[in-house]
Each structure stands twice: as C-alpha cells, then as structure tokens.
C-alpha positions, 0 to 999 in steps of 0.5 A: 491549515486552518480548519473548522470542522462541519457538524452535519449528520452526513459529516463524520467528526474526527476527535481527539479521542478517537485519534488517542484511541486509535493511536493506543491501538497501534501502540503509537505515542503522539505528543499533544502537537501531534495529535492535533495535527493528526486530528486536522490531517484526518478531518481534511481527508475525510471532508475531501471523501465527502467532496468526491462523494458529491460528484455525479459519476454516472457514465463514466467507466471505472479505470484502474489507471488514468492512462491508457497503459497495457503490459508489454508482454513477449510471447512466451517461446519455449527454448533450450536452457542451461545445462545443469553442469553450466547452472552449477558452474559458479556455485559455491558448493554443489551436491549432485545436480543441486546447489547445496546450502548451509542448513538453516532449519534444525 
C-alpha cells in the first residue's frame, strides 16, 4: 500500500518517533520493517477517521448495531429448584449442605 501522508494543520501525522515511543512504553520490540509498516497502517487509520469526520451525519440517529436486533429473553418465572441432595449428588466431596473444595488460600 503506497501512502503519502498529508501535512495539513487538521491532519495528525504519525512519525516513526511516535511509534517507537509508544512501542517502548508498551515494552514491544519492533524491527525496522515492522516499524515502517506500523507507521503506514496507523496513518491510514487516522486518514480514514479524518474522512469520516467530513461526513454530514445530521438527521441520522445514533445506533449500536446496524440491524434492528433485540435480545430474546424469556419471562422470569419462579419455579422449584433442585433439592440440596440432588444438587450435591455428583459432588466429589460434601460437607453438610455444601460442596467441599480444597483450600487454595492459606
């Protein structure tokens, strides 16, 4: 992908120094090729965001999903739950009415 960054006041320019600084903070070691590729990719992302900023979105309602999807929820109907004995039937260890597990905190 060939890319020539714009150098306008409204345009954010990603530099190798910026990417190296962020990589250093994140403790990521980048080769020269990875650094150059990442600079171009990040600049492409910022350029795309600049294009999106130019779109007139007046009159468009905010949305969280492109399709009109709703959660399908069943009605919460109280019912009889398992008895203690039935719930603990397959428990490897039991202490009274509880599952017994090995201690993990001293």
